N, C-alpha and C positions, 0 to 999 in steps of 0.2 A: 694259660700263658695268651700274649697278644701274635701273631704273626706277623711279622714283619714282609714286608714285598718289594722290594730296591728299584726302583720303576722313575719312568717321569712322563711328563705328562702327554709330550707329543710322540712318544711308542706305541704304534696298535699292537705291538706283540704284548707289552707292559699291558697295554690295555685289555687286552684277555684272559690275564691273569689277574690283575686290578675288579673286575666287572664278575669273574666267578665267584671270586672269593665274598664281592658284596653281595649277589644275589643269591649264592650259596649259604645266606646269614651269621659266615665266621668272624670270628675277635678279630681286625686286623688293623695293619696303619703301614701307610705308605714311606717310605723312606726316602727320602730324592739323589736321583744321583745327575751329576751338574755334568749331562754328556756333550752341551754344548764347547765345556771347556775341558772338554778332556779329561773326563774324570774315570769315563771305562777301559782306557788304556795308560793308567799309571802302573805301576809293578805294584803301588800296593792296593788297589783293586783285584786284579789279575792275584794275588797274592791268598789277599783275607776274603775275597766275594766272590770271585765268578774267573778261575784260568781259564774262561771263555770270552773276557772282556766284552760282556752283554748284557744287557736286561730283558724281562727281568729277570732275579731273583727270590727266592721266597725262605725266608729262616722261620723255622718254627721248632725253638729249643735246640735237637740236634739234630733235625731235618732240616740240608741244604738243598733244593733245587732250582737249576735254573733250564729252561727251554719251557717256551708257554706251553704248548701241551702238556708235558710233564706235570708243571704244573696245576693244571685242570684237573690230569688225573687225579694228584691228590688233591684237590677238594673235592669232588668225585667222592673218593675212600672217604674222605670227612666226614662232609655233609651226606651222602648218599642220594644225591643230583647229580644229574647231564648225564651219565655215562651211558645211558642205556637200560631198560628195565628186562630185555634176555640177553643171552649170547650174541643171539644174530644183531639185535639193535644195537649193543656196544660195536659191532666189528663194524656196521655201518656208521657209527659217531667218528669214529676210529678212520674210515676210507674218508672221511669229508673233511677232518681233522689234516691229514696227510697228503689230499687234494690241497685244501686250503695252503698248508704250507707253502706248497710248493708251484701249486698255477695262479695265486691271487695275491695270499699277504708277500710274499718275495717281489714279488711283480708291484705292486702298490706301493709297500715300502718303499722301494729303490726309487721308483718314480714319483712319489711323493716328495721325498728327499731333493731329487736333482732338479725339481723343479720352482720349490720352493726355499731350501736351506742353501746352494751355493750360491755363490756369488753370480749376479747375469748375463755376466762375461765368461764362467765356465761352464752352464749349462750344454751336454751336448746333446742337440735341437734333434737329430740319426738318432743317436741312442734313446730316448725320451718318444722319438715316435714310433721307433720298433717295439717298447716298453708298453705302450699303449698299446700296440693292434694284438698284443698278449693277452693283455688285460682285456681288449673287449671280448678273444674270445675267451674268456672263464666269465665274462660278465654274461655271458650266453648261454654256457652250458648253466648255471645259479640259477638262471631267470626260469630256465626252461623246468628244471627242476623241483622248482616255485609255486612252478603252476597247480592250483586246485591245492596246494600243499599248508598249511599255517607255521610249519616248521619243517625243518631242513630232516630229520627223523622224526619219527616218533607224537604225539599227541601232543607234547608241548618242548620249550626248549632242550637243547642238549648243548655237550661242547662244540658239538659240528657248530651251533647256531654262534656261539659266544666264539667260537675260531672265526669264521669266515666274516661276521660282522667285522672283528676288528679295525681294517682300516675305511669301512665304511660313512663312519660317521662324525668321519674328520674335514673339516670344512676348507681346508687347504686343496688346490685346484691334484688333480693329476689324471684325470680323465674319467673320470665318473662324475655323471651326477643321475639321481636316483629320479626323476619325471625321466628319464628316458628309459628305464629298467620297472617298471610296471609293476612287476611282480616282488622281485625287488626291494622295492621302496613298499609294498602291501609289506611285504616280512619284518623290514628293519620299523615300518608303523607296531610290528605283533613286539618287538624286542621294546625299544620306547614304552611302551602300555605299561611293561612290567613293571611291576613293587620292589622299586629298589632299586629299576636303572639309572645311570648317572652318563650322562657326555664324560667323555674323555676329559676334555679340561677344567671338568669338575669332581674327577672324582681321584684325578691325581693331581699332586705341583709338578709344575710347570706347563707354559705354552707358549709361543710366541709371544706375544704381546708382552711379555717377562724381558724380553730385548730390543724390544722396539725403540 
């Protein structure tokens, strides 16, 4: 049975789930959610798809999961990949997934939304500046950790990498330039070189160009 992933191209959290499915070699298909038309806020979506009103949502037969980290765990269970080869590695993978969700992706997602998807006259400059300061601190942590490493944990890609890269491939400005962070840049190049890697706008339906 083909796994369905409710997603849209602009969502970095959905990209984490989609990239795990794609690199894990699982049979899946995207189901576009029209976020910018309010689909996730509709009573029907909350009743039938996800009570939290969010993407991504994975549906695999009777299994229905939300939250990208949980979906990544499920992909690991199905594929035997990305979760860490030992209990110690598994805990370290989860440590970085939790760090990303709290320190990196949450800040990047909000800042990118404020800077690109709100009307210009509604973009709060002080909030954006504050968020970019927090993001810079996160980039420093990640860049320092990657010095001398090809991957965040272990000697191959894990859910730590898939989670932490979720927003860093997007072209819209939010205070991240790969050229400013040489270790992160090298690590992102490692991910791009993987067989099956795709840019978020190539992996999932929906992009800003569709609304231009």
